[in-house]
DSSP file (Angstrom, degrees, kcal/mol; ACC not computed):
  #  RESIDUE AA STRUCTURE BP1 BP2  ACC     N-H-->O    O-->H-N    N-H-->O    O-->H-N    TCO  KAPPA ALPHA  PHI   PSI    X-CA   Y-CA   Z-CA
    1    1 A M              0   0    0      0, 0.0     2,-0.1     0, 0.0     0, 0.0   0.000 360.0 360.0 360.0 142.7  -63.8  -40.2  -52.1
    2    2 A G     >  -     0   0    0      1,-0.1     4,-1.9     4,-0.0     5,-0.1  -0.391 360.0-110.9 -82.7 164.7  -63.2  -37.0  -53.8
    3    3 A R  H  > S+     0   0    0      1,-0.2     4,-2.5     2,-0.2     5,-0.2   0.859 115.5  55.5 -64.5 -37.1  -60.4  -36.4  -56.3
    4    4 A R  H  > S+     0   0    0      1,-0.2     4,-2.5     2,-0.2    -1,-0.2   0.934 107.8  47.4 -65.4 -44.0  -58.5  -34.1  -53.9
    5    5 A K  H  > S+     0   0    0      2,-0.2     4,-2.3     1,-0.2    -1,-0.2   0.901 112.0  51.8 -65.0 -39.4  -58.4  -36.8  -51.2
    6    6 A L  H  X S+     0   0    0     -4,-1.9     4,-2.4     2,-0.2    -2,-0.2   0.931 110.4  47.3 -63.1 -45.6  -57.2  -39.4  -53.8
    7    7 A R  H  X S+     0   0    0     -4,-2.5     4,-2.6     1,-0.2     5,-0.2   0.896 110.4  53.4 -64.2 -39.5  -54.5  -37.1  -55.0
    8    8 A Y  H  X S+     0   0    0     -4,-2.5     4,-2.6    -5,-0.2    -2,-0.2   0.929 109.2  48.6 -61.5 -44.4  -53.4  -36.4  -51.3
    9    9 A L  H  X S+     0   0    0     -4,-2.3     4,-2.4     2,-0.2    -2,-0.2   0.872 111.1  50.3 -66.1 -37.9  -53.2  -40.2  -50.6
   10   10 A K  H  X S+     0   0    0     -4,-2.4     4,-2.2     2,-0.2    -2,-0.2   0.933 113.0  46.5 -58.9 -46.3  -51.1  -40.7  -53.8
   11   11 A K  H  X S+     0   0    0     -4,-2.6     4,-2.6     1,-0.2    -2,-0.2   0.914 112.9  48.9 -62.1 -44.5  -48.8  -37.9  -52.8
   12   12 A K  H  X S+     0   0    0     -4,-2.6     4,-2.5    -5,-0.2    -1,-0.2   0.925 112.6  47.2 -62.4 -45.9  -48.5  -39.2  -49.3
   13   13 A S  H  X S+     0   0    0     -4,-2.4     4,-2.2     2,-0.2    -1,-0.2   0.867 112.1  50.7 -67.4 -37.0  -47.8  -42.8  -50.4
   14   14 A N  H  X S+     0   0    0     -4,-2.2     4,-2.3     2,-0.2    -1,-0.2   0.926 111.7  48.2 -66.3 -43.1  -45.2  -41.5  -52.9
   15   15 A L  H  X S+     0   0    0     -4,-2.6     4,-2.4     2,-0.2    -2,-0.2   0.900 111.1  50.0 -63.8 -41.9  -43.5  -39.5  -50.1
   16   16 A Q  H  X S+     0   0    0     -4,-2.5     4,-2.6     2,-0.2    -1,-0.2   0.887 109.6  51.3 -64.8 -39.1  -43.5  -42.5  -47.8
   17   17 A L  H  X S+     0   0    0     -4,-2.2     4,-2.7     2,-0.2    -2,-0.2   0.908 110.7  48.8 -63.5 -43.7  -42.0  -44.7  -50.5
   18   18 A C  H  X S+     0   0    0     -4,-2.3     4,-3.0     2,-0.2    -2,-0.2   0.934 111.7  48.9 -62.1 -46.7  -39.2  -42.0  -51.0
   19   19 A V  H  X S+     0   0    0     -4,-2.4     4,-2.6     1,-0.2    -2,-0.2   0.930 112.9  47.1 -58.8 -46.5  -38.5  -41.8  -47.3
   20   20 A Q  H  X S+     0   0    0     -4,-2.6     4,-2.3     2,-0.2    -2,-0.2   0.904 112.6  49.5 -60.9 -42.1  -38.3  -45.6  -47.0
   21   21 A Y  H  X S+     0   0    0     -4,-2.7     4,-2.8     2,-0.2     5,-0.2   0.946 113.0  47.0 -62.3 -50.2  -36.0  -45.8  -50.0
   22   22 A C  H  X S+     0   0    0     -4,-3.0     4,-2.3     1,-0.2    -2,-0.2   0.901 112.2  50.0 -60.0 -39.9  -33.7  -43.1  -48.6
   23   23 A L  H  X S+     0   0    0     -4,-2.6     4,-2.4     2,-0.2    -1,-0.2   0.909 111.4  48.0 -63.8 -43.0  -33.7  -44.7  -45.2
   24   24 A C  H  X S+     0   0    0     -4,-2.3     4,-2.4     2,-0.2    -2,-0.2   0.907 112.4  49.9 -63.4 -42.6  -32.8  -48.2  -46.7
   25   25 A L  H  X S+     0   0    0     -4,-2.8     4,-2.4     2,-0.2    -2,-0.2   0.903 110.2  49.7 -65.8 -39.8  -30.1  -46.6  -48.8
   26   26 A F  H  X S+     0   0    0     -4,-2.3     4,-2.2     2,-0.2    -2,-0.2   0.923 112.2  47.6 -62.6 -47.3  -28.6  -44.8  -45.8
   27   27 A I  H  X S+     0   0    0     -4,-2.4     4,-1.9     1,-0.2    -1,-0.2   0.863 111.0  52.0 -66.5 -38.2  -28.6  -48.0  -43.7
   28   28 A G  H  X S+     0   0    0     -4,-2.4     4,-2.0     2,-0.2    -1,-0.2   0.913 110.8  46.7 -65.3 -41.8  -27.0  -49.9  -46.5
   29   29 A L  H  X S+     0   0    0     -4,-2.4     4,-2.4     1,-0.2    -2,-0.2   0.866 111.2  52.6 -67.4 -32.2  -24.2  -47.3  -46.9
   30   30 A L  H  X S+     0   0    0     -4,-2.2     4,-2.2    -5,-0.2    -1,-0.2   0.888 108.4  50.4 -65.9 -36.5  -23.7  -47.3  -43.3
   31   31 A A  H  X S+     0   0    0     -4,-1.9     4,-2.3     2,-0.2    -2,-0.2   0.864 110.4  49.5 -68.4 -38.5  -23.4  -51.1  -43.3
   32   32 A V  H  X S+     0   0    0     -4,-2.0     4,-2.2     2,-0.2    -2,-0.2   0.905 110.2  50.4 -65.0 -42.4  -20.8  -51.0  -46.0
   33   33 A A  H  X S+     0   0    0     -4,-2.4     4,-2.2     1,-0.2    -2,-0.2   0.914 111.4  48.6 -62.4 -43.8  -18.8  -48.3  -44.3
   34   34 A F  H  X S+     0   0    0     -4,-2.2     4,-1.9     1,-0.2    -2,-0.2   0.903 112.3  47.6 -60.9 -42.4  -18.8  -50.4  -41.1
   35   35 A L  H  X S+     0   0    0     -4,-2.3     4,-2.2     1,-0.2    -1,-0.2   0.894 110.2  52.9 -70.9 -34.4  -17.8  -53.5  -42.8
   36   36 A Q  H  X S+     0   0    0     -4,-2.2     4,-2.2     1,-0.2    -1,-0.2   0.911 111.4  46.0 -62.9 -43.5  -15.0  -51.7  -44.8
   37   37 A S  H  X S+     0   0    0     -4,-2.2     4,-1.9     1,-0.2    -1,-0.2   0.853 111.3  53.3 -72.6 -29.5  -13.5  -50.4  -41.5
   38   38 A S  H  X S+     0   0    0     -4,-1.9     4,-2.0     2,-0.2    -2,-0.2   0.875 109.3  47.2 -65.7 -41.4  -13.8  -53.7  -39.9
   39   39 A V  H  X S+     0   0    0     -4,-2.2     4,-1.9     2,-0.2    -2,-0.2   0.922 111.4  51.7 -66.6 -45.8  -11.9  -55.4  -42.7
   40   40 A M  H  X S+     0   0    0     -4,-2.2     4,-0.8     1,-0.2    -2,-0.2   0.904 109.8  49.6 -63.2 -40.6   -9.1  -52.8  -42.6
   41   41 A C  H >X S+     0   0    0     -4,-1.9     3,-1.1     1,-0.2     4,-0.7   0.941 109.4  51.8 -63.4 -47.3   -8.7  -53.1  -38.9
   42   42 A N  H >< S+     0   0    0     -4,-2.0     3,-0.8     1,-0.3    -1,-0.2   0.859 106.5  53.1 -57.4 -38.8   -8.4  -56.9  -39.1
   43   43 A Q  H >< S+     0   0    0     -4,-1.9     3,-0.8     1,-0.2    -1,-0.3   0.682  96.9  68.2 -73.6 -18.9   -5.7  -56.7  -41.8
   44   44 A A  H << S+     0   0    0     -3,-1.1    -1,-0.2    -4,-0.8    -2,-0.2   0.825 101.0  47.4 -71.7 -27.3   -3.5  -54.4  -39.7
   45   45 A N  T << S+     0   0    0     -3,-0.8    -1,-0.2    -4,-0.7    -2,-0.2   0.427  86.9 110.1 -94.1   0.4   -2.9  -57.2  -37.2
   46   46 A L  S <  S-     0   0    0     -3,-0.8     2,-0.1    -4,-0.2    28,-0.1  -0.558  71.6-118.5 -77.0 137.1   -1.9  -60.0  -39.8
   47   47 A P        -     0   0    0      0, 0.0     3,-0.1     0, 0.0    -1,-0.1  -0.392  17.5-127.6 -68.3 154.6    1.6  -61.1  -39.9
   48   48 A S  S    S+     0   0    0      1,-0.2     2,-0.4    -2,-0.1    -2,-0.0   0.809  88.4  21.7 -75.7 -29.7    3.4  -60.5  -43.2
   49   49 A E        +     0   0    0      2,-0.0    22,-0.8     0, 0.0     2,-0.3  -0.969  63.8 165.8-147.7 128.8    4.6  -64.0  -43.6
   50   50 A C        -     0   0    0     -2,-0.4     2,-0.5    -3,-0.1    40,-0.1  -0.927  31.8-121.5-134.7 161.8    3.6  -67.4  -42.3
   51   51 A C        +     0   0    0     25,-0.6    25,-0.2    -2,-0.3     3,-0.1  -0.895  28.3 167.5-102.6 126.9    4.3  -71.0  -43.1
   52   52 A F  S    S+     0   0    0     -2,-0.5     2,-0.3     1,-0.3    -1,-0.1   0.670  74.8  26.9-106.5 -29.2    1.3  -73.3  -44.0
   53   53 A N  S    S-     0   0    0     23,-0.1     2,-0.4    38,-0.0    -1,-0.3  -0.966  77.8-130.1-131.9 147.8    3.3  -76.2  -45.3
   54   54 A Y        -     0   0    0     -2,-0.3    37,-0.2    -3,-0.1     2,-0.2  -0.804  26.4-112.1 -99.1 141.5    6.9  -77.3  -44.6
   55   55 A Y        -     0   0    0     35,-4.0    37,-0.3    -2,-0.4    34,-0.0  -0.525  29.1-146.1 -63.9 136.3    9.5  -78.1  -47.2
   56   56 A G        +     0   0    0     -2,-0.2     2,-0.3    35,-0.1    -1,-0.1   0.623  66.3  67.1 -89.5 -14.1   10.0  -81.9  -46.9
   57   57 A R  S    S-     0   0    0      1,-0.1     2,-0.1     0, 0.0    -2,-0.0  -0.733  82.5-105.0-114.3 158.0   13.7  -82.2  -47.7
   58   58 A K        -     0   0    0     -2,-0.3     2,-0.4     1,-0.0    -2,-0.1  -0.442  32.9-146.2 -70.9 148.3   17.0  -81.2  -46.1
   59   59 A I        -     0   0    0     -2,-0.1     2,-0.1    38,-0.0     5,-0.1  -0.972  18.6-112.8-120.1 135.2   18.8  -78.3  -47.6
   60   60 A Q    >   -     0   0    0     -2,-0.4     3,-1.6     1,-0.1     4,-0.3  -0.411  19.3-131.2 -65.2 134.8   22.6  -77.9  -47.7
   61   61 A V  G >  S+     0   0    0      1,-0.3     3,-1.9     2,-0.2    -1,-0.1   0.863 106.8  63.3 -53.6 -39.2   23.9  -75.1  -45.5
   62   62 A A  G 3  S+     0   0    0      1,-0.3    -1,-0.3    21,-0.0    -2,-0.0   0.750 100.4  51.3 -61.6 -24.0   26.0  -73.9  -48.5
   63   63 A K  G <  S+     0   0    0     -3,-1.6    21,-2.1    20,-0.1     2,-0.5   0.475  94.2  89.1 -90.4  -1.3   22.8  -73.2  -50.5
   64   64 A I  E <   +A   83   0A   0     -3,-1.9    19,-0.3    -4,-0.3     3,-0.1  -0.862  46.0 178.8-106.3 126.2   21.2  -71.1  -47.7
   65   65 A D  E     -     0   0A   0     17,-3.1     2,-0.3    -2,-0.5    18,-0.2   0.882  65.9 -30.8 -90.1 -46.2   21.9  -67.3  -47.6
   66   66 A S  E     -A   82   0A   0     16,-1.5    16,-2.9     2,-0.0     2,-0.3  -0.914  53.2-133.0-157.4-179.9   19.8  -66.4  -44.5
   67   67 A Y  E     -A   81   0A   0     -2,-0.3     2,-0.4    14,-0.3    14,-0.2  -0.983   6.1-159.4-145.9 158.3   16.7  -67.3  -42.4
   68   68 A V  E     -A   80   0A   0     12,-2.1    12,-3.6    -2,-0.3     2,-0.2  -0.998  18.9-131.0-140.7 134.7   13.8  -65.5  -40.8
   69   69 A N  E     -A   79   0A   0     -2,-0.4    10,-0.2    10,-0.2     2,-0.1  -0.594  29.8-121.4 -76.6 142.9   11.6  -66.7  -38.0
   70   70 A T        -     0   0    0      8,-2.4   -20,-0.1    -2,-0.2     8,-0.1  -0.444  39.7 -82.3 -80.6 166.5    7.9  -66.3  -38.7
   71   71 A S    >   -     0   0    0    -22,-0.8     3,-1.5     1,-0.1    -1,-0.1  -0.247  24.9-124.2 -66.3 151.7    5.7  -64.3  -36.5
   72   72 A K  T 3  S+     0   0    0      1,-0.3    -1,-0.1    -3,-0.1    -2,-0.0   0.678 109.9  67.9 -65.1 -18.7    4.3  -65.5  -33.2
   73   73 A D  T 3  S+     0   0    0      3,-0.0    -1,-0.3   -28,-0.0   -23,-0.1   0.615  78.9 101.3 -77.5 -13.8    0.9  -64.5  -34.6
   74   74 A C  S <  S-     0   0    0     -3,-1.5   -22,-0.0   -25,-0.1   -24,-0.0  -0.408  75.7-132.4 -70.1 150.8    1.1  -67.3  -37.3
   75   75 A T  S    S+     0   0    0      1,-0.1    -1,-0.1    -2,-0.1   -23,-0.1   0.710  94.2  41.9 -75.1 -22.4   -0.9  -70.4  -36.6
   76   76 A K  S    S-     0   0    0    -25,-0.2   -25,-0.6   -23,-0.0    -1,-0.1  -0.987  88.9-123.8-126.9 126.2    2.0  -72.7  -37.4
   77   77 A P        +     0   0    0      0, 0.0     2,-0.3     0, 0.0    17,-0.1  -0.431  43.4 161.1 -69.6 149.9    5.6  -72.0  -36.2
   78   78 A G        -     0   0    0     14,-0.1    -8,-2.4    -8,-0.1     2,-0.4  -0.997  38.5-139.3-162.4 160.5    8.2  -71.8  -38.9
   79   79 A V  E     -AB  69  91A   0     12,-2.1    12,-2.6    -2,-0.3     2,-0.7  -0.988  20.6-147.4-122.6 136.7   11.5  -70.7  -40.2
   80   80 A I  E     -AB  68  90A   0    -12,-3.6   -12,-2.1    -2,-0.4     2,-0.4  -0.920   9.8-156.4-109.0 115.6   11.9  -69.4  -43.7
   81   81 A F  E     -AB  67  89A   0      8,-2.7     8,-2.6    -2,-0.7     2,-0.6  -0.771   4.9-150.4 -87.5 134.4   15.3  -70.2  -45.3
   82   82 A V  E     -AB  66  88A   0    -16,-2.9   -17,-3.1    -2,-0.4   -16,-1.5  -0.917  17.0-146.0-102.1 119.3   16.3  -67.8  -48.1
   83   83 A T  E >   -A   64   0A   0      4,-2.8     3,-1.7    -2,-0.6   -19,-0.3  -0.289  26.6-105.3 -81.1 170.6   18.5  -69.7  -50.6
   84   84 A M  T 3  S+     0   0    0    -21,-2.1   -20,-0.1     1,-0.3    -1,-0.1   0.779 124.2  56.2 -67.5 -24.9   21.4  -68.1  -52.5
   85   85 A K  T 3  S-     0   0    0    -22,-0.3    -1,-0.3     2,-0.1   -21,-0.1   0.479 123.6-106.9 -85.4  -0.5   19.1  -68.1  -55.6
   86   86 A G  S <  S+     0   0    0     -3,-1.7     2,-0.1     1,-0.3    -2,-0.1   0.505  70.6 144.1  93.7   6.3   16.5  -66.0  -53.6
   87   87 A S        -     0   0    0     -5,-0.0    -4,-2.8     1,-0.0     2,-0.5  -0.498  42.2-141.6 -76.0 153.4   13.9  -68.8  -53.1
   88   88 A R  E     -B   82   0A   0     -6,-0.2     2,-0.4    -2,-0.1    -6,-0.2  -0.970  20.3-175.0-117.0 122.3   12.0  -68.8  -49.7
   89   89 A L  E     -B   81   0A   0     -8,-2.6    -8,-2.7    -2,-0.5     2,-0.4  -0.978  18.0-138.8-125.9 129.9   11.4  -72.2  -48.2
   90   90 A C  E     +B   80   0A   0     -2,-0.4   -35,-4.0   -10,-0.2     2,-0.3  -0.736  27.8 177.3 -81.2 129.2    9.4  -72.8  -45.0
   91   91 A V  E     -B   79   0A   0    -12,-2.6   -12,-2.1    -2,-0.4   -35,-0.1  -0.902  36.8 -97.8-129.8 162.5   10.8  -75.4  -42.7
   92   92 A D    >   -     0   0    0    -37,-0.3     3,-1.4    -2,-0.3     6,-0.2  -0.677  24.6-152.7 -82.2 120.6    9.9  -76.8  -39.3
   93   93 A P  T 3  S+     0   0    0      0, 0.0    -1,-0.1     0, 0.0   -15,-0.1   0.606  89.5  65.8 -71.5  -8.9   11.9  -75.1  -36.6
   94   94 A E  T 3  S+     0   0    0    -17,-0.1     2,-0.2     4,-0.1    -2,-0.0   0.623  76.9 103.0 -85.3 -11.9   11.7  -78.2  -34.3
   95   95 A L  S X> S-     0   0    0     -3,-1.4     4,-1.9     1,-0.1     3,-0.6  -0.504  73.6-134.3 -73.9 136.6   13.7  -80.4  -36.6
   96   96 A N  H 3> S+     0   0    0      1,-0.2     4,-2.3     2,-0.2     5,-0.2   0.873 105.0  53.3 -61.6 -39.9   17.4  -81.0  -35.6
   97   97 A W  H 3> S+     0   0    0      1,-0.2     4,-2.1     2,-0.2    -1,-0.2   0.819 108.9  51.3 -66.2 -27.9   18.9  -80.3  -39.0
   98   98 A V  H <> S+     0   0    0     -3,-0.6     4,-2.3    -6,-0.2    -2,-0.2   0.908 110.5  48.5 -73.9 -42.0   17.0  -76.9  -39.1
   99   99 A K  H  X S+     0   0    0     -4,-1.9     4,-2.1     2,-0.2    -2,-0.2   0.893 111.2  49.7 -60.8 -40.9   18.4  -76.0  -35.7
  100  100 A R  H  X S+     0   0    0     -4,-2.3     4,-2.5     2,-0.2    -2,-0.2   0.946 110.4  50.5 -67.0 -47.4   21.9  -76.9  -36.8
  101  101 A V  H  X S+     0   0    0     -4,-2.1     4,-2.5     1,-0.2    -2,-0.2   0.904 109.2  51.6 -56.4 -42.1   21.6  -74.9  -40.0
  102  102 A M  H  X S+     0   0    0     -4,-2.3     4,-2.5     1,-0.2    -1,-0.2   0.901 109.0  49.4 -65.8 -38.5   20.4  -71.9  -38.0
  103  103 A R  H  X S+     0   0    0     -4,-2.1     4,-2.5     2,-0.2    -2,-0.2   0.891 111.2  50.4 -67.3 -36.1   23.4  -72.1  -35.6
  104  104 A V  H  X S+     0   0    0     -4,-2.5     4,-2.0     2,-0.2    -2,-0.2   0.928 111.4  47.7 -64.5 -43.4   25.8  -72.3  -38.5
  105  105 A L  H  X S+     0   0    0     -4,-2.5     4,-1.7     2,-0.2    -2,-0.2   0.898 111.1  51.1 -63.2 -40.3   24.2  -69.3  -40.2
  106  106 A D  H  X S+     0   0    0     -4,-2.5     4,-0.7     1,-0.2    -2,-0.2   0.936 112.5  46.8 -60.2 -45.6   24.3  -67.4  -36.9
  107  107 A D  H  < S+     0   0    0     -4,-2.5     3,-0.4     1,-0.2    -1,-0.2   0.837 108.9  54.5 -64.2 -31.9   28.0  -68.2  -36.5
  108  108 A R  H  < S+     0   0    0     -4,-2.0    -1,-0.2     1,-0.2    -2,-0.2   0.847 105.1  54.3 -72.4 -31.2   28.7  -67.3  -40.1
  109  109 A D  H  <        0   0    0     -4,-1.7    -1,-0.2     1,-0.2    -2,-0.2   0.665 360.0 360.0 -74.9 -17.6   27.2  -63.8  -39.6
  110  110 A L     <        0   0    0     -4,-0.7    -1,-0.2    -3,-0.4    -2,-0.2   0.478 360.0 360.0 -82.0 360.0   29.4  -63.1  -36.6
C-alpha cells in the first residue's frame, strides 16, 4: 500500500471514531434529559404528607390543636394530629378514639 492510501485510511478511521463518539455523547445526553423529565413528572403527583407508621398511644384531646387527613394517594390511610407544641403525629383513622378526637376538634372549631 502506498503512503497516501495509508494516510487516507488513518484519517477515515479517525473521522469514524469522532462520529461514533459524538453519536454516543448525543444519545447519552438525550437519555439523561429523558430521565430528568420523567423524574420531575413523577414527583408532581406525589402527596405532600403520608403516614407510614402509626403513633401507638392515645393522645389527650386537650393536647391536640388540629388534625389533617392524609391524601387519598397515600398507600396507607392516616390522620395527622398536630399537638399544641407543634408535633405532627400519624394515627390510624379507623380507631374509635381517633374518630372521637376528630369529632371533638370539629365541634370545637364551630
